[in-house]
C-alpha positions in Angstrom: 104.6 126.4 91.1 102.0 125.4 88.7 100.2 122.4 90.3 96.5 122.0 90.8 95.5 120.8 94.0 92.4 118.5 94.6 91.1 117.4 98.0 88.3 114.9 98.6 87.1 111.2 99.1 88.2 108.4 96.8 85.2 106.1 96.3 84.7 102.8 94.2 81.6 102.8 92.2 79.9 99.2 91.6 77.2 98.9 89.0 75.7 96.1 87.1 76.7 96.0 83.6 74.6 97.7 81.1 71.6 99.3 82.2 70.3 96.4 84.6 69.0 96.6 88.0 70.8 94.8 90.6 68.2 92.6 90.9 68.5 91.4 87.2 72.0 90.6 87.1 74.8 88.7 88.9 77.5 90.4 86.8 79.1 93.7 88.0 81.9 96.1 87.2 83.7 98.7 89.3 85.2 102.0 88.6 87.1 104.6 90.8 85.8 107.9 91.4 85.0 110.9 93.7 83.8 114.4 92.9 87.3 116.3 93.4 89.2 113.0 91.9 87.2 113.4 88.8 88.2 116.7 88.4 92.0 116.1 89.0 92.2 113.4 86.7 90.4 115.0 83.9 92.9 117.9 84.4 95.6 115.5 84.3 94.4 114.2 80.9 94.5 117.7 79.5 98.3 117.9 80.3 97.9 119.6 84.0 100.2 118.7 86.8 97.9 117.5 89.7 98.3 116.3 93.0 95.2 114.8 94.7 95.1 114.7 98.6 92.8 112.1 100.4 92.7 109.1 102.9 92.6 105.9 101.4 92.3 102.4 102.9 95.5 100.5 103.5 95.0 97.2 102.0 95.0 96.0 98.3 91.8 97.8 97.3 93.7 101.2 98.5 96.5 99.7 96.5 94.5 99.6 93.5 93.2 103.1 93.7 96.3 104.6 94.2 97.7 102.8 91.1 94.8 104.0 89.3 95.6 107.7 90.2 99.2 107.2 89.0 98.2 105.5 86.0 97.1 109.4 84.7 100.0 111.1 86.2 98.3 112.4 89.5 100.4 112.7 92.3 99.7 110.7 95.5 102.4 111.8 97.6 100.1 113.6 100.2 97.7 110.6 100.3 97.5 109.3 104.0 96.3 105.6 104.7 93.7 104.0 107.2 92.8 100.8 108.3 88.9 101.6 107.4 87.8 100.1 104.1 87.5 102.6 100.9 84.1 104.2 100.5 81.7 102.4 98.2 78.5 103.6 96.0 76.0 101.5 94.1 74.7 102.8 90.8 71.8 101.3 88.9 72.2 103.1 85.3 68.7 104.5 83.9 67.7 104.5 80.5 65.2 106.9 78.7 62.2 107.3 81.1 63.9 105.1 84.0 66.1 107.4 86.1 69.5 106.2 87.6 69.6 105.2 91.4 72.5 105.7 93.7 73.3 104.2 97.2 76.0 105.2 99.4 78.3 103.1 101.6 80.8 105.7 102.9 79.8 106.7 106.7 82.8 104.5 108.2 85.1 104.9 105.2 88.6 105.5 105.3 88.0 109.2 104.3 85.8 109.4 107.4 89.0 109.3 109.6 90.7 112.3 108.0 91.8 115.1 110.4 94.0 118.3 110.0 97.1 116.7 111.6 97.1 113.9 109.1 98.1 116.4 105.9 101.2 118.6 106.0 99.6 121.5 104.0 102.7 123.3 103.9 104.4 120.6 101.9 101.2 119.5 99.7 100.9 123.1 98.3 104.4 123.8 98.0 104.2 123.9 94.2 100.4 124.8 94.1 98.8 127.2 91.6 95.3 126.4 91.9 93.2 124.6 94.5 89.8 123.2 93.9 87.3 122.1 96.4 83.5 121.3 96.4 80.5 121.3 99.1 80.7 117.4 99.3 83.8 117.2 101.3 82.8 119.5 104.3 79.4 117.7 104.4 80.8 114.6 105.3 82.0 114.6 108.8 83.9 117.3 111.0 87.4 116.1 110.3 87.3 116.4 106.7 85.6 120.1 107.0 88.2 121.1 109.3 91.0 119.8 107.2 89.7 121.3 104.1 89.2 124.7 105.8 92.8 124.5 106.9 94.1 124.0 103.4 92.0 126.7 102.0 93.5 129.1 104.6 97.0 128.4 103.7 96.1 128.3 99.8 94.7 131.8 100.3 97.7 133.1 102.0 99.8 131.7 99.3 97.6 133.8 96.7 96.6 130.6 95.0 93.6 130.6 92.8 90.9 128.6 94.5 87.6 127.2 92.7 84.6 126.4 94.9 82.0 124.4 93.4 79.7 124.6 96.7 77.3 121.8 95.9 74.6 121.7 98.8 73.2 118.1 99.3 71.2 118.2 102.5 71.3 114.3 103.0 75.0 114.7 103.7 75.3 117.3 106.7 74.5 114.8 109.5 77.4 115.9 112.1 75.9 119.0 113.7 77.7 121.8 111.6 75.5 124.5 110.0 75.8 124.1 106.4 75.1 127.6 105.1 77.8 128.9 107.5 80.6 126.4 106.9 80.0 127.0 103.0 79.9 130.6 103.4 83.3 130.6 105.1 84.9 128.5 102.6 83.4 130.5 99.8 85.0 133.4 101.2 88.5 132.3 100.5 87.8 131.1 96.8 88.3 133.2 93.6 86.1 131.6 91.1 82.4 130.2 91.8 81.5 127.0 89.7 77.5 127.0 90.6 74.1 128.2 89.6 71.2 130.1 91.0 70.4 127.2 93.5 73.9 127.4 95.3 73.8 131.1 95.0 70.2 131.1 96.7 71.5 128.9 99.3 74.3 131.1 100.4 72.5 134.5 99.9 69.1 133.4 101.4 67.7 134.6 98.2 65.0 133.3 95.6 66.4 134.2 92.2 64.7 132.6 89.1 66.7 130.6 86.5 66.7 133.6 84.1 69.6 135.1 82.8 68.6 138.6 84.1 68.3 137.0 87.6 71.7 134.8 86.9 73.6 138.2 86.5 71.9 140.1 89.6 72.4 136.9 91.8 76.2 136.8 90.6 76.5 140.5 91.4 75.2 139.9 94.8 77.4 137.0 95.5 80.4 139.0 94.4 79.6 141.9 96.8 79.3 139.5 99.6 82.2 137.5 98.7 84.6 140.2 97.3 87.2 137.4 96.7 85.0 135.9 94.2 86.1 137.3 90.7 83.9 135.2 88.2 80.8 133.0 88.3 80.1 130.1 85.9 77.0 128.0 85.6 76.3 124.6 83.8 73.0 124.3 82.7 71.3 121.0 81.9 68.1 120.4 80.1 66.8 116.7 80.4 64.7 115.6 77.7 65.0 112.1 79.3 67.5 109.7 81.0 69.2 109.2 77.8 69.1 112.5 76.0 70.4 115.5 77.6 71.3 119.4 76.3 74.2 121.2 77.9 75.0 124.8 77.9 77.0 127.2 80.3 76.7 130.8 81.4 79.1 133.4 82.8 79.5 136.6 84.7 83.1 138.0 85.2 82.3 141.2 86.6 82.2 142.8 83.3 80.1 140.8 80.8 77.7 138.0 80.7 78.2 135.5 77.8 76.5 132.1 77.2 77.5 129.3 75.3 75.2 127.3 72.5 73.4 124.0 73.5 75.3 121.0 72.9 73.1 117.9 72.4 74.0 114.5 73.7 71.4 112.5 72.4 72.8 109.0 73.5 74.1 109.1 77.0 76.4 106.3 77.8 77.3 107.6 81.4 76.3 111.0 83.1 78.2 110.3 86.6 81.1 112.9 86.8 79.8 115.1 83.9 79.7 118.4 86.5 83.1 117.6 87.2 84.3 117.3 83.8 82.9 120.8 83.4 84.7 122.1 86.4 88.0 120.4 85.1 87.6 121.8 81.7 86.8 125.2 82.9 89.8 125.3 85.5 92.4 123.8 82.6 90.6 126.6 80.4 90.9 129.6 82.6 94.7 128.9 82.4 95.0 129.1 78.5 92.3 131.0 77.3 90.0 134.0 77.7 86.9 133.5 80.1 84.3 132.7 77.2 86.7 130.3 75.5 87.5 128.7 78.8 83.9 128.3 79.6 83.2 126.7 75.9 85.9 124.2 76.7 84.4 123.4 80.1 80.7 122.9 78.5 82.5 120.7 75.5 84.2 118.7 78.1 81.2 118.2 80.1 79.5 116.8 76.8 82.0 114.6 75.7 82.3 112.9 79.3 78.7 111.5 78.5 80.4 109.1 76.1 82.7 107.5 78.8 81.8 104.7 81.1 83.1 105.5 84.6 83.3 108.4 86.7 86.2 110.1 84.8 86.6 112.0 82.0 89.2 110.3 79.7 89.5 112.8 76.7 92.3 114.9 76.0 92.5 118.5 75.2 92.5 117.9 71.5 89.3 116.0 71.6 87.4 118.6 73.5 88.6 121.3 71.2 87.1 119.1 68.3 83.9 119.2 70.0 84.1 122.9 70.9 84.5 123.6 67.2 81.5 121.8 66.4 82.7 118.5 65.2 79.9 116.4 67.0 79.1 113.9 64.0 81.1 111.1 65.7 82.5 110.5 62.3 85.3 107.8 62.3 88.8 108.8 62.3 91.2 107.1 60.0 
């Protein structure tokens, strides 16, 4: 009974090689990803038992995506198939003063067909210990919202830990639901909140600033409104430019406030999926360490993900711990 469950869309990412724009290149490369999937694969790389639940195209692209998940040891037993194509997004990777740019093609994807009756949650959660969700999934369509909600209710009933990353992206909510009401209900089933001031302000309709003092007060008010929430974690990114960022994290666990030191990433290889890497590191860490070290592990996992091409963090636990311990010189290992 120690399985980590993730639920969400699997996407194919297509990018020109290097830092080129599409107009500059006839050569592209592809990766598989998706917010919740990125979390699941990363935890599997740390040694966790992970199951990902999704709806994937019933064609050779879908077969390839499923093979990709299995390569990392992620269970695909609860994945259902659809005649619709896999969702795709196009990414131009920025550099220095030029930001990256993304265009999505997912409105009629295989995952857009997901419905509650398609997922046997009783079987899917049979070995579940932890359920992770994000605000991306309920924003996509009514079916994904209702399917996720059904899973959350059962996970709560089973006493599972439930981590919420209630990312709010206004451009996704196009099917008539009230985002605040939907996310508020889902947060009410959750035990660990992974989000910052923006997410808390959206839920509480407040205007807290980014200061540590306001973060503590915002966390206290969040826990007061949603008593199931036990701990709040916030990843903070400072952008010098597209190629140089600083990462740190802070927490309020109902008892104490703690904050990590900045980790400098002076040459970013790929920043997609770095927030997912933080969530994965934190979830893994909370099952092994005390809260502060778990947050440090998450922050280090986020930092090292910036060195890998693609959406997924390929780092193993040993490599993240090395970063956590301050080994950031990149010295050659022999």
